[in-house]
Short mmCIF file of the C-alpha atoms (twelve columns), coordinates in Angstrom:
data_MODEL
# 
_entry.id   MODEL 
# 
loop_
_atom_site.group_PDB 
_atom_site.id 
_atom_site.type_symbol 
_atom_site.label_atom_id 
_atom_site.label_alt_id 
_atom_site.label_comp_id 
_atom_site.label_asym_id 
_atom_site.label_seq_id 
_atom_site.Cartn_x 
_atom_site.Cartn_y 
_atom_site.Cartn_z 
_atom_site.pdbx_PDB_model_num 
ATOM 1   C CA . MET A 1   23.336  -10.140 -11.168 1 
ATOM 2   C CA . ILE A 2   20.899  -8.374  -9.631  1 
ATOM 3   C CA . TYR A 3   22.624  -6.276  -7.044  1 
ATOM 4   C CA . GLU A 4   25.914  -4.449  -7.037  1 
ATOM 5   C CA . VAL A 5   27.679  -3.072  -4.355  1 
ATOM 6   C CA . ILE A 6   29.212  0.461   -5.135  1 
ATOM 7   C CA . GLY A 7   31.176  3.530   -3.490  1 
ATOM 8   C CA . THR A 8   34.203  3.547   -0.633  1 
ATOM 9   C CA . PRO A 9   33.560  4.264   2.762   1 
ATOM 10  C CA . SER A 10  33.974  7.960   3.518   1 
ATOM 11  C CA . ALA A 11  37.553  8.496   5.245   1 
ATOM 12  C CA . ASP A 12  35.508  11.361  7.082   1 
ATOM 13  C CA . ARG A 13  32.793  9.234   8.278   1 
ATOM 14  C CA . ASP A 14  32.196  11.814  11.240  1 
ATOM 15  C CA . HIS A 15  31.091  14.478  8.852   1 
ATOM 16  C CA . ARG A 16  28.717  12.008  6.655   1 
ATOM 17  C CA . VAL A 17  27.057  10.744  10.173  1 
ATOM 18  C CA . LEU A 18  26.638  14.837  11.126  1 
ATOM 19  C CA . GLN A 19  25.499  15.406  7.614   1 
ATOM 20  C CA . LEU A 20  22.670  12.337  7.927   1 
ATOM 21  C CA . ALA A 21  21.577  13.618  11.431  1 
ATOM 22  C CA . SER A 22  21.100  17.300  9.688   1 
ATOM 23  C CA . LEU A 23  18.451  15.337  7.240   1 
ATOM 24  C CA . GLY A 24  16.599  13.942  10.674  1 
ATOM 25  C CA . PHE A 25  18.536  10.459  10.527  1 
ATOM 26  C CA . THR A 26  20.192  10.568  13.812  1 
ATOM 27  C CA . TRP A 27  20.953  7.042   14.503  1 
ATOM 28  C CA . ALA A 28  23.558  6.424   11.758  1 
ATOM 29  C CA . ASP A 29  26.307  5.398   14.289  1 
ATOM 30  C CA . MET A 30  24.370  4.189   17.981  1 
ATOM 31  C CA . GLU A 31  26.719  3.289   20.976  1 
ATOM 32  C CA . GLU A 32  29.656  3.842   18.924  1 
ATOM 33  C CA . GLU A 33  28.263  1.138   16.533  1 
ATOM 34  C CA . ALA A 34  28.317  2.156   12.850  1 
ATOM 35  C CA . TYR A 35  24.613  1.152   12.241  1 
ATOM 36  C CA . TRP A 36  24.503  2.536   8.720   1 
ATOM 37  C CA . ILE A 37  27.073  1.330   6.048   1 
ATOM 38  C CA . ASP A 38  28.866  3.926   3.648   1 
ATOM 39  C CA . GLN A 39  28.380  2.281   0.282   1 
ATOM 40  C CA . LEU A 40  25.126  1.539   -1.938  1 
ATOM 41  C CA . VAL A 41  23.288  -1.139  -2.842  1 
ATOM 42  C CA . VAL A 42  22.450  -0.865  -6.524  1 
ATOM 43  C CA . MET A 43  19.484  -2.733  -8.078  1 
ATOM 44  C CA . GLU A 44  18.669  -3.968  -11.483 1 
ATOM 45  C CA . ARG A 45  15.693  -2.351  -12.539 1 
ATOM 46  C CA . HIS A 46  13.755  -5.273  -14.251 1 
ATOM 47  C CA . ALA A 47  14.165  -7.160  -10.807 1 
ATOM 48  C CA . TYR A 48  12.908  -3.972  -8.520  1 
ATOM 49  C CA . GLU A 49  10.086  -3.300  -11.518 1 
ATOM 50  C CA . GLU A 50  8.923   -7.089  -10.482 1 
ATOM 51  C CA . LEU A 51  9.453   -6.366  -6.700  1 
ATOM 52  C CA . ILE A 52  6.817   -3.562  -7.312  1 
ATOM 53  C CA . GLN A 53  4.592   -6.075  -8.856  1 
ATOM 54  C CA . ALA A 54  4.772   -8.653  -7.025  1 
ATOM 55  C CA . ALA A 55  3.954   -6.566  -3.535  1 
ATOM 56  C CA . GLY A 56  1.135   -5.529  -5.591  1 
ATOM 57  C CA . ALA A 57  -0.349  -8.800  -6.355  1 
ATOM 58  C CA . LEU A 58  0.634   -9.825  -2.439  1 
ATOM 59  C CA . TRP A 59  -1.079  -6.659  -0.474  1 
ATOM 60  C CA . ARG A 60  -4.619  -7.948  -2.014  1 
ATOM 61  C CA . VAL A 61  -4.089  -11.481 -1.260  1 
ATOM 62  C CA . PHE A 62  -3.311  -10.116 2.309   1 
ATOM 63  C CA . ASP A 63  -6.267  -7.832  2.437   1 
ATOM 64  C CA . LYS A 64  -8.471  -10.594 0.764   1 
ATOM 65  C CA . THR A 65  -7.310  -13.028 3.738   1 
ATOM 66  C CA . VAL A 66  -7.866  -10.673 6.244   1 
ATOM 67  C CA . ARG A 67  -11.716 -10.026 5.153   1 
ATOM 68  C CA . TYR A 68  -12.121 -13.823 4.756   1 
ATOM 69  C CA . VAL A 69  -10.365 -13.961 8.668   1 
ATOM 70  C CA . LYS A 70  -12.900 -11.429 10.041  1 
ATOM 71  C CA . GLY A 71  -15.304 -12.766 12.318  1 
ATOM 72  C CA . LYS A 72  -14.004 -16.328 12.442  1 
ATOM 73  C CA . ARG A 73  -12.746 -17.080 16.121  1 
ATOM 74  C CA . GLU A 74  -11.216 -19.884 15.504  1 
ATOM 75  C CA . LEU A 75  -9.114  -18.302 12.953  1 
ATOM 76  C CA . TYR A 76  -8.336  -15.499 15.422  1 
ATOM 77  C CA . GLU A 77  -7.118  -18.492 17.793  1 
ATOM 78  C CA . LEU A 78  -4.824  -20.123 15.513  1 
ATOM 79  C CA . LEU A 79  -3.134  -16.594 14.226  1 
ATOM 80  C CA . SER A 80  -2.308  -16.057 18.124  1 
ATOM 81  C CA . ILE A 81  -4.255  -13.356 18.395  1 
ATOM 82  C CA . PRO A 82  -4.987  -12.213 21.890  1 
ATOM 83  C CA . GLU A 83  -8.738  -12.717 22.646  1 
ATOM 84  C CA . VAL A 84  -8.984  -8.966  24.466  1 
ATOM 85  C CA . LEU A 85  -8.850  -8.008  20.511  1 
ATOM 86  C CA . TRP A 86  -11.212 -10.573 19.533  1 
ATOM 87  C CA . ASP A 87  -14.803 -7.975  19.655  1 
ATOM 88  C CA . GLY A 88  -13.023 -5.380  18.601  1 
ATOM 89  C CA . LEU A 89  -12.278 -7.192  15.599  1 
ATOM 90  C CA . ASP A 90  -15.490 -8.678  15.053  1 
ATOM 91  C CA . ARG A 91  -17.393 -5.312  15.713  1 
ATOM 92  C CA . LEU A 92  -15.340 -2.545  13.724  1 
ATOM 93  C CA . GLU A 93  -15.271 -2.976  9.933   1 
ATOM 94  C CA . PRO A 94  -11.700 -3.215  8.522   1 
ATOM 95  C CA . GLY A 95  -10.616 0.017   6.000   1 
ATOM 96  C CA . ALA A 96  -11.288 0.041   2.447   1 
ATOM 97  C CA . ALA A 97  -9.699  -2.727  -0.160  1 
ATOM 98  C CA . GLY A 98  -5.809  -2.342  0.256   1 
ATOM 99  C CA . LEU A 99  -6.069  0.305   2.813   1 
ATOM 100 C CA . ILE A 100 -6.310  -2.261  6.059   1 
ATOM 101 C CA . SER A 101 -3.088  -0.884  6.811   1 
ATOM 102 C CA . ARG A 102 -1.790  2.519   5.261   1 
ATOM 103 C CA . TYR A 103 1.998   2.072   6.870   1 
ATOM 104 C CA . ALA A 104 3.482   -1.498  6.183   1 
ATOM 105 C CA . ARG A 105 6.561   -3.145  4.947   1 
ATOM 106 C CA . PHE A 106 6.806   -6.408  2.842   1 
ATOM 107 C CA . ASP A 107 10.895  -7.560  3.969   1 
ATOM 108 C CA . PHE A 108 11.713  -10.173 0.548   1 
ATOM 109 C CA . THR A 109 14.771  -12.231 -0.359  1 
ATOM 110 C CA . VAL A 110 15.881  -11.347 -3.396  1 
ATOM 111 C CA . ASP A 111 18.959  -13.420 -4.750  1 
ATOM 112 C CA . GLN A 112 21.156  -12.467 -7.264  1 
ATOM 113 C CA . GLN A 113 19.291  -14.574 -9.934  1 
ATOM 114 C CA . GLY A 114 16.021  -12.401 -9.574  1 
ATOM 115 C CA . GLU A 115 14.282  -14.697 -7.535  1 
ATOM 116 C CA . ILE A 116 11.706  -13.058 -5.525  1 
ATOM 117 C CA . LYS A 117 10.268  -14.686 -2.291  1 
ATOM 118 C CA . LEU A 118 8.685   -12.733 0.567   1 
ATOM 119 C CA . LEU A 119 9.567   -13.677 4.426   1 
ATOM 120 C CA . GLU A 120 6.963   -11.512 6.453   1 
ATOM 121 C CA . LEU A 121 5.008   -8.610  6.169   1 
ATOM 122 C CA . ASN A 122 5.077   -5.297  8.872   1 
ATOM 123 C CA . ALA A 123 1.571   -4.019  8.693   1 
ATOM 124 C CA . ASP A 124 1.150   -2.477  12.323  1 
ATOM 125 C CA . THR A 125 4.416   -0.922  13.338  1 
ATOM 126 C CA . PRO A 126 7.449   -0.902  10.319  1 
ATOM 127 C CA . THR A 127 10.071  0.874   11.479  1 
ATOM 128 C CA . GLY A 128 12.984  1.773   9.073   1 
ATOM 129 C CA . TYR A 129 10.780  4.948   7.639   1 
ATOM 130 C CA . VAL A 130 13.680  7.433   8.236   1 
ATOM 131 C CA . GLU A 131 16.206  5.341   6.673   1 
ATOM 132 C CA . ALA A 132 14.206  4.641   3.455   1 
ATOM 133 C CA . ALA A 133 12.574  8.231   2.690   1 
ATOM 134 C CA . ILE A 134 15.210  10.811  4.102   1 
ATOM 135 C CA . ALA A 135 18.761  9.038   4.107   1 
ATOM 136 C CA . THR A 136 18.083  6.438   0.797   1 
ATOM 137 C CA . PRO A 137 17.337  8.990   -1.228  1 
ATOM 138 C CA . TRP A 138 20.045  11.795  -0.367  1 
ATOM 139 C CA . LEU A 139 22.647  8.787   -0.219  1 
ATOM 140 C CA . CYS A 140 21.687  7.888   -3.745  1 
ATOM 141 C CA . ASP A 141 21.850  11.897  -4.934  1 
ATOM 142 C CA . GLN A 142 25.544  11.290  -3.365  1 
ATOM 143 C CA . MET A 143 26.004  8.506   -5.833  1 
ATOM 144 C CA . GLY A 144 24.249  9.920   -9.002  1 
ATOM 145 C CA . ILE A 145 21.907  6.690   -8.661  1 
ATOM 146 C CA . GLU A 146 18.077  6.989   -8.841  1 
ATOM 147 C CA . SER A 147 15.903  6.232   -5.797  1 
ATOM 148 C CA . PRO A 148 12.318  5.746   -6.360  1 
ATOM 149 C CA . ASN A 149 12.060  6.491   -2.653  1 
ATOM 150 C CA . ARG A 150 11.026  10.002  -3.330  1 
ATOM 151 C CA . ALA A 151 8.016   9.455   -3.408  1 
ATOM 152 C CA . MET A 152 7.237   8.080   -0.096  1 
ATOM 153 C CA . LYS A 153 6.943   11.447  1.517   1 
ATOM 154 C CA . GLU A 154 3.800   12.287  -0.710  1 
ATOM 155 C CA . LEU A 155 2.126   9.028   -0.025  1 
ATOM 156 C CA . ILE A 156 2.311   9.581   4.068   1 
ATOM 157 C CA . ARG A 157 0.874   12.847  3.695   1 
ATOM 158 C CA . SER A 158 -2.060  11.635  1.264   1 
ATOM 159 C CA . ALA A 159 -2.305  8.585   4.455   1 
ATOM 160 C CA . TRP A 160 -2.580  11.050  6.965   1 
ATOM 161 C CA . GLU A 161 -4.639  13.230  5.086   1 
ATOM 162 C CA . ILE A 162 -7.211  10.926  5.374   1 
ATOM 163 C CA . GLU A 163 -6.584  9.595   8.836   1 
ATOM 164 C CA . ALA A 164 -6.251  12.836  9.935   1 
ATOM 165 C CA . PRO A 165 -4.265  11.815  13.835  1 
ATOM 166 C CA . ASP A 166 -3.932  14.369  16.129  1 
ATOM 167 C CA . PHE A 167 -1.794  12.906  18.245  1 
ATOM 168 C CA . ALA A 168 1.271   10.430  17.632  1 
ATOM 169 C CA . ALA A 169 2.574   8.116   19.772  1 
ATOM 170 C CA . CYS A 170 5.169   5.510   20.637  1 
ATOM 171 C CA . ILE A 171 7.037   4.423   23.845  1 
ATOM 172 C CA . ALA A 172 9.682   6.325   25.668  1 
ATOM 173 C CA . TYR A 173 9.171   9.243   22.906  1 
ATOM 174 C CA . GLY A 174 11.868  11.742  23.614  1 
ATOM 175 C CA . LYS A 175 13.992  8.732   24.620  1 
ATOM 176 C CA . HIS A 176 14.424  6.042   22.093  1 
ATOM 177 C CA . ILE A 177 16.140  7.774   19.473  1 
ATOM 178 C CA . GLU A 178 14.757  5.193   16.506  1 
ATOM 179 C CA . ASP A 179 11.667  5.426   17.443  1 
ATOM 180 C CA . THR A 180 11.109  9.073   18.313  1 
ATOM 181 C CA . GLY A 181 13.076  9.973   14.894  1 
ATOM 182 C CA . THR A 182 10.685  7.613   13.090  1 
ATOM 183 C CA . ILE A 183 7.026   9.276   14.894  1 
ATOM 184 C CA . ASP A 184 8.609   12.962  14.206  1 
ATOM 185 C CA . ALA A 185 9.297   12.284  10.443  1 
ATOM 186 C CA . LEU A 186 6.416   10.827  9.710   1 
ATOM 187 C CA . VAL A 187 4.434   13.719  11.651  1 
ATOM 188 C CA . ALA A 188 6.913   16.024  9.292   1 
ATOM 189 C CA . HIS A 189 6.070   14.431  5.999   1 
ATOM 190 C CA . SER A 190 2.278   14.691  7.147   1 
ATOM 191 C CA . GLY A 191 2.169   18.102  6.722   1 
ATOM 192 C CA . ARG A 192 0.061   17.861  9.772   1 
ATOM 193 C CA . ARG A 193 0.106   20.107  13.347  1 
ATOM 194 C CA . VAL A 194 0.223   16.590  15.890  1 
ATOM 195 C CA . THR A 195 1.598   16.529  19.122  1 
ATOM 196 C CA . CYS A 196 3.609   13.821  20.019  1 
ATOM 197 C CA . VAL A 197 3.765   11.616  23.315  1 
ATOM 198 C CA . ASP A 198 4.914   8.519   24.843  1 
ATOM 199 C CA . CYS A 199 2.346   5.781   25.398  1 
ATOM 200 C CA . LEU A 200 3.539   5.195   29.003  1 
ATOM 201 C CA . ASP A 201 2.007   8.992   29.561  1 
ATOM 202 C CA . LEU A 202 -1.503  7.911   28.694  1 
ATOM 203 C CA . TRP A 203 -4.079  6.685   30.435  1 
ATOM 204 C CA . ILE A 204 -7.793  5.680   30.327  1 
ATOM 205 C CA . ASP A 205 -11.031 6.640   32.287  1 
ATOM 206 C CA . GLU A 206 -14.104 5.112   31.559  1 
ATOM 207 C CA . GLY A 207 -13.062 4.238   27.834  1 
ATOM 208 C CA . ALA A 208 -11.569 7.752   26.972  1 
ATOM 209 C CA . VAL A 209 -7.640  7.570   26.392  1 
ATOM 210 C CA . LYS A 210 -6.386  10.537  27.840  1 
ATOM 211 C CA . VAL A 211 -2.533  12.235  28.125  1 
ATOM 212 C CA . GLY A 212 -1.657  14.805  30.663  1 
ATOM 213 C CA . GLU A 213 -4.129  16.427  33.452  1 
ATOM 214 C CA . ASN A 214 -7.328  15.771  31.182  1 
ATOM 215 C CA . GLN A 215 -6.688  16.201  27.717  1 
ATOM 216 C CA . ILE A 216 -8.816  13.429  25.429  1 
ATOM 217 C CA . ILE A 217 -7.458  11.983  22.461  1 
ATOM 218 C CA . SER A 218 -9.838  10.612  19.922  1 
ATOM 219 C CA . LYS A 219 -7.583  10.034  16.494  1 
ATOM 220 C CA . MET A 220 -4.004  8.765   17.290  1 
ATOM 221 C CA . PHE A 221 -0.998  7.192   14.969  1 
ATOM 222 C CA . ALA A 222 0.529   4.679   17.204  1 
ATOM 223 C CA . LEU A 223 4.263   2.461   17.021  1 
ATOM 224 C CA . TYR A 224 2.693   0.360   19.282  1 
ATOM 225 C CA . PRO A 225 2.208   -3.350  18.410  1 
ATOM 226 C CA . LYS A 226 -1.701  -4.517  19.046  1 
ATOM 227 C CA . GLU A 227 -0.536  -7.404  20.123  1 
ATOM 228 C CA . TRP A 228 0.980   -6.517  23.591  1 
ATOM 229 C CA . MET A 229 -2.644  -5.219  24.504  1 
ATOM 230 C CA . GLY A 230 -3.152  -9.175  25.472  1 
ATOM 231 C CA . ILE A 231 0.451   -8.803  27.730  1 
ATOM 232 C CA . ASP A 232 0.479   -5.200  29.411  1 
ATOM 233 C CA . ASP A 233 -1.238  -3.465  32.205  1 
ATOM 234 C CA . GLY A 234 -3.777  -1.715  30.481  1 
ATOM 235 C CA . GLY A 235 -3.719  -3.326  27.625  1 
ATOM 236 C CA . GLU A 236 -7.540  -4.616  27.820  1 
ATOM 237 C CA . ALA A 237 -8.779  -1.021  28.747  1 
ATOM 238 C CA . PHE A 238 -6.924  0.073   25.849  1 
ATOM 239 C CA . SER A 239 -8.646  -2.650  23.767  1 
ATOM 240 C CA . TYR A 240 -12.185 -1.403  25.021  1 
ATOM 241 C CA . ALA A 241 -11.452 2.083   24.284  1 
ATOM 242 C CA . ILE A 242 -10.347 1.207   20.642  1 
ATOM 243 C CA . GLU A 243 -13.214 -1.349  20.208  1 
ATOM 244 C CA . GLU A 244 -15.904 1.105   21.685  1 
ATOM 245 C CA . GLN A 245 -14.421 3.810   19.299  1 
ATOM 246 C CA . PHE A 246 -13.669 6.042   21.801  1 
ATOM 247 C CA . ILE A 247 -10.623 6.509   19.729  1 
ATOM 248 C CA . GLN A 248 -9.775  5.795   16.144  1 
ATOM 249 C CA . LEU A 249 -6.089  4.079   16.108  1 
ATOM 250 C CA . PHE A 250 -3.906  4.631   12.804  1 
ATOM 251 C CA . ASN A 251 -3.035  1.862   11.574  1 
ATOM 252 C CA . PRO A 252 -6.663  0.272   12.720  1 
ATOM 253 C CA . LEU A 253 -7.187  -3.065  14.788  1 
ATOM 254 C CA . HIS A 254 -7.465  -4.828  11.507  1 
ATOM 255 C CA . ALA A 255 -3.619  -4.466  11.038  1 
ATOM 256 C CA . VAL A 256 -2.983  -7.190  13.811  1 
ATOM 257 C CA . ILE A 257 -4.677  -9.845  11.540  1 
ATOM 258 C CA . LEU A 258 -2.135  -8.848  8.743   1 
ATOM 259 C CA . GLN A 259 0.945   -8.620  11.425  1 
ATOM 260 C CA . SER A 260 0.463   -12.280 12.187  1 
ATOM 261 C CA . LYS A 261 2.820   -14.430 10.633  1 
ATOM 262 C CA . GLY A 262 0.604   -17.014 10.960  1 
ATOM 263 C CA . LEU A 263 -1.973  -15.511 8.123   1 
ATOM 264 C CA . GLN A 264 0.983   -16.463 5.578   1 
ATOM 265 C CA . ALA A 265 0.036   -20.198 6.443   1 
ATOM 266 C CA . ILE A 266 -3.880  -19.340 6.177   1 
ATOM 267 C CA . ILE A 267 -2.972  -18.033 2.471   1 
ATOM 268 C CA . TRP A 268 -0.943  -20.967 1.549   1 
ATOM 269 C CA . GLY A 269 -3.602  -23.169 2.837   1 
ATOM 270 C CA . LEU A 270 -6.250  -21.954 1.082   1 
ATOM 271 C CA . HIS A 271 -4.019  -21.192 -2.137  1 
ATOM 272 C CA . LYS A 272 -3.219  -25.391 -2.066  1 
ATOM 273 C CA . LYS A 273 -7.017  -26.198 -1.810  1 
ATOM 274 C CA . GLY A 274 -7.464  -24.082 -5.265  1 
ATOM 275 C CA . ALA A 275 -9.697  -21.074 -2.899  1 
ATOM 276 C CA . LYS A 276 -11.717 -19.279 -5.547  1 
ATOM 277 C CA . LEU A 277 -11.349 -16.281 -2.639  1 
ATOM 278 C CA . PHE A 278 -8.434  -15.462 -4.991  1 
ATOM 279 C CA . THR A 279 -7.998  -15.183 -8.943  1 
ATOM 280 C CA . SER A 280 -6.034  -17.126 -10.847 1 
ATOM 281 C CA . ASP A 281 -3.372  -14.641 -11.440 1 
ATOM 282 C CA . GLU A 282 -3.049  -14.475 -7.359  1 
ATOM 283 C CA . HIS A 283 -2.966  -18.058 -7.009  1 
ATOM 284 C CA . GLU A 284 -0.049  -17.564 -9.544  1 
ATOM 285 C CA . ALA A 285 1.824   -14.674 -7.290  1 
ATOM 286 C CA . ILE A 286 1.032   -16.969 -4.220  1 
ATOM 287 C CA . ARG A 287 3.086   -19.632 -6.142  1 
ATOM 288 C CA . THR A 288 5.512   -17.429 -7.437  1 
ATOM 289 C CA . TYR A 289 6.630   -15.643 -4.703  1 
ATOM 290 C CA . MET A 290 5.315   -16.915 -1.060  1 
ATOM 291 C CA . LEU A 291 6.797   -19.811 0.982   1 
ATOM 292 C CA . PRO A 292 5.516   -22.697 1.974   1 
ATOM 293 C CA . THR A 293 3.973   -21.979 5.255   1 
ATOM 294 C CA . TYR A 294 2.577   -23.982 8.412   1 
ATOM 295 C CA . MET A 295 1.054   -23.846 11.573  1 
ATOM 296 C CA . THR A 296 2.594   -27.257 12.574  1 
ATOM 297 C CA . PRO A 297 6.358   -28.345 11.922  1 
ATOM 298 C CA . ASP A 298 5.368   -30.272 8.889   1 
ATOM 299 C CA . LEU A 299 8.647   -29.416 6.952   1 
ATOM 300 C CA . THR A 300 11.350  -32.113 7.349   1 
ATOM 301 C CA . GLY A 301 14.293  -30.279 6.750   1 
ATOM 302 C CA . ASP A 302 15.587  -26.813 5.111   1 
ATOM 303 C CA . TYR A 303 12.858  -24.426 7.263   1 
ATOM 304 C CA . VAL A 304 12.353  -21.402 9.453   1 
ATOM 305 C CA . SER A 305 10.758  -21.181 12.471  1 
ATOM 306 C CA . LYS A 306 9.388   -18.038 14.180  1 
ATOM 307 C CA . SER A 307 6.903   -16.995 16.177  1 
ATOM 308 C CA . MET A 308 4.098   -15.639 14.842  1 
ATOM 309 C CA . PHE A 309 4.628   -11.515 16.464  1 
ATOM 310 C CA . GLY A 310 8.475   -11.770 16.408  1 
ATOM 311 C CA . ARG A 311 10.398  -8.552  15.538  1 
ATOM 312 C CA . GLU A 312 13.814  -7.966  14.536  1 
ATOM 313 C CA . GLY A 313 14.817  -11.418 14.459  1 
ATOM 314 C CA . GLY A 314 13.600  -12.167 17.624  1 
ATOM 315 C CA . SER A 315 12.746  -16.277 17.969  1 
ATOM 316 C CA . VAL A 316 13.953  -16.920 14.534  1 
ATOM 317 C CA . GLU A 317 15.700  -20.762 14.103  1 
ATOM 318 C CA . LEU A 318 17.147  -22.017 11.249  1 
ATOM 319 C CA . TYR A 319 16.557  -25.765 10.469  1 
ATOM 320 C CA . ASN A 320 19.286  -27.323 7.799   1 
ATOM 321 C CA . SER A 321 18.836  -30.078 5.291   1 
ATOM 322 C CA . GLN A 322 18.298  -32.898 7.914   1 
ATOM 323 C CA . GLY A 323 16.155  -30.780 10.001  1 
ATOM 324 C CA . GLU A 324 18.574  -29.864 12.493  1 
ATOM 325 C CA . LEU A 325 18.797  -26.588 14.661  1 
ATOM 326 C CA . GLU A 326 21.595  -24.667 12.329  1 
ATOM 327 C CA . VAL A 327 21.444  -21.453 13.840  1 
ATOM 328 C CA . LYS A 328 19.341  -19.071 15.891  1 
ATOM 329 C CA . ASP A 329 18.425  -15.290 17.374  1 
ATOM 330 C CA . GLU A 330 20.318  -14.758 20.501  1 
ATOM 331 C CA . VAL A 331 19.564  -10.867 20.499  1 
ATOM 332 C CA . GLY A 332 15.806  -10.230 19.680  1 
ATOM 333 C CA . PHE A 333 13.525  -11.071 22.337  1 
ATOM 334 C CA . ASP A 334 11.654  -14.474 21.518  1 
ATOM 335 C CA . THR A 335 8.068   -13.425 21.744  1 
ATOM 336 C CA . SER A 336 7.419   -17.399 21.348  1 
ATOM 337 C CA . VAL A 337 7.048   -17.635 24.805  1 
ATOM 338 C CA . PHE A 338 3.855   -15.794 24.745  1 
ATOM 339 C CA . PHE A 339 2.829   -16.278 20.690  1 
ATOM 340 C CA . LYS A 340 2.614   -19.583 18.792  1 
ATOM 341 C CA . ARG A 341 5.012   -20.523 16.187  1 
ATOM 342 C CA . VAL A 342 4.759   -20.285 12.517  1 
ATOM 343 C CA . TYR A 343 7.119   -22.965 10.280  1 
ATOM 344 C CA . GLN A 344 8.069   -21.146 6.555   1 
ATOM 345 C CA . GLN A 345 10.109  -23.218 4.185   1 
ATOM 346 C CA . ARG A 346 13.841  -21.984 4.178   1 
ATOM 347 C CA . ALA A 347 14.851  -19.136 1.521   1 
ATOM 348 C CA . ASP A 348 17.930  -17.802 2.551   1 
ATOM 349 C CA . LEU A 349 19.156  -14.145 2.069   1 
ATOM 350 C CA . PRO A 350 21.736  -13.318 -0.736  1 
ATOM 351 C CA . GLU A 351 25.509  -12.652 0.596   1 
ATOM 352 C CA . LEU A 352 27.291  -9.437  -0.891  1 
ATOM 353 C CA . SER A 353 30.678  -8.023  -0.408  1 
ATOM 354 C CA . PHE A 354 31.261  -4.898  1.535   1 
ATOM 355 C CA . ALA A 355 34.306  -2.677  2.312   1 
ATOM 356 C CA . HIS A 356 34.079  -4.408  5.834   1 
ATOM 357 C CA . GLY A 357 32.957  -7.775  5.201   1 
ATOM 358 C CA . ASN A 358 30.297  -10.387 3.369   1 
ATOM 359 C CA . LYS A 359 26.751  -9.486  4.540   1 
ATOM 360 C CA . HIS A 360 23.550  -10.958 3.917   1 
ATOM 361 C CA . LEU A 361 21.002  -8.567  2.597   1 
ATOM 362 C CA . LEU A 362 17.113  -8.455  3.321   1 
ATOM 363 C CA . THR A 363 15.453  -5.944  1.119   1 
ATOM 364 C CA . GLY A 364 12.525  -4.758  2.494   1 
ATOM 365 C CA . LEU A 365 9.641   -2.713  0.366   1 
ATOM 366 C CA . PHE A 366 7.377   -0.222  2.083   1 
ATOM 367 C CA . VAL A 367 3.577   -0.055  1.115   1 
ATOM 368 C CA . LEU A 368 1.982   3.367   2.155   1 
ATOM 369 C CA . ASN A 369 -1.665  4.034   1.587   1 
ATOM 370 C CA . GLY A 370 -1.845  1.340   -0.045  1 
ATOM 371 C CA . THR A 371 1.051   1.924   -2.785  1 
ATOM 372 C CA . PRO A 372 4.252   -0.108  -2.975  1 
ATOM 373 C CA . CYS A 373 6.923   2.326   -2.751  1 
ATOM 374 C CA . GLY A 374 10.022  2.981   -0.392  1 
ATOM 375 C CA . LEU A 375 13.554  0.067   -0.618  1 
ATOM 376 C CA . LEU A 376 14.786  -0.505  2.331   1 
ATOM 377 C CA . GLY A 377 18.004  -2.339  2.930   1 
ATOM 378 C CA . ARG A 378 19.109  -4.231  6.016   1 
ATOM 379 C CA . ALA A 379 22.838  -6.228  5.510   1 
ATOM 380 C CA . GLY A 380 23.677  -8.463  8.470   1 
ATOM 381 C CA . GLY A 381 24.086  -12.323 9.258   1 
ATOM 382 C CA . ILE A 382 21.621  -15.163 7.858   1 
ATOM 383 C CA . ILE A 383 19.005  -13.914 10.137  1 
ATOM 384 C CA . THR A 384 18.357  -10.389 9.961   1 
ATOM 385 C CA . GLY A 385 18.413  -9.124  13.748  1 
ATOM 386 C CA . ASN A 386 19.236  -6.295  15.690  1 
ATOM 387 C CA . ALA A 387 22.484  -6.354  15.316  1 
ATOM 388 C CA . SER A 388 22.105  -5.541  11.376  1 
ATOM 389 C CA . GLN A 389 22.643  -2.678  9.502   1 
ATOM 390 C CA . PHE A 390 20.860  0.191   7.336   1 
ATOM 391 C CA . VAL A 391 22.142  0.448   3.661   1 
ATOM 392 C CA . ALA A 392 20.733  2.291   1.192   1 
ATOM 393 C CA . ILE A 393 19.242  0.623   -1.774  1 
ATOM 394 C CA . GLY A 394 19.504  2.614   -5.616  1 
ATOM 395 C CA . VAL A 395 17.916  1.068   -8.935  1 
ATOM 396 C CA . LYS A 396 19.573  1.540   -11.998 1 
ATOM 397 C CA . THR A 397 18.250  4.128   -14.805 1 
ATOM 398 C CA . PRO A 398 16.828  2.693   -17.634 1 
# 
């Protein structure tokens, strides 16, 4: 058994919620709903070590594939990347090897026998940082369990020292509790003096991105999905500002290629052709840890269909062995009205027993400044969506 659930929920949950809030995790309970599960999932060390190795290998694979895609507009279109971003993707250079995104998160299913399969990569605007970097180490301490997440803070500091943003932004900063808390924690851990703003307060004047009456922003971290520049009012002007380098965005523009779930289909296609782009070890990592993924519905049963830019479970549909729709997400926004779908072999999440019932566990692993580090547990239905809950994951000591 790879996972074990330990601990009993406290009789005084309110006190525990207040303790977490004092650390910066202020949404353990949201609208009278328990978002945080007051128990701990403990992972076998050998499985954790393999997960770190798998993430490192896959990160190199994804990085190489972005560079392969760059400049090929027919692939941009296949990946459902908005055309408004194409000029910028062509003209700007991606970051150094392994650093196209400095703030990303892989989402895996790891079953109780230890089989690891990648479901997706959020390389643009992952949330869950506060849960992983702040709440998880504290909760593990409470149970005397090791948390490798302690290294996350220093990795963020290193990344922000290099990118050096003067501003950080999200939609509804100061109002949206989770995104605001995430921005605040990242800024605090960066050790930098950074001004936090609402994306909706930004305006663009002849290419210059401004906030307030006339303050120019030249470097900014933004929890803003880049694909929405193809949809939002002002998106074209913002993309022009990035393309012409009036502003340097962090994560950089090429993170949108990593973000597209279609990139997994390109990787799988290259792998099946034995492409020399990848080393033999990388081909083995793809075969072992990735799932067959396609741009068209070639799978006849036991597969998943989802938007190339879906988030929080929105647009996910699970099909059974007969190819019949079994379940679909009904809560998240279905972004497939804007973006193409991708089709992936199905790999279900393991089901664990918690005090308040059985739940399926999604295992997230952050990649910060190019280094895999930071477990994030999400527990919920067979599709991990907005209704899922946070549970801390620790690692067994040797």
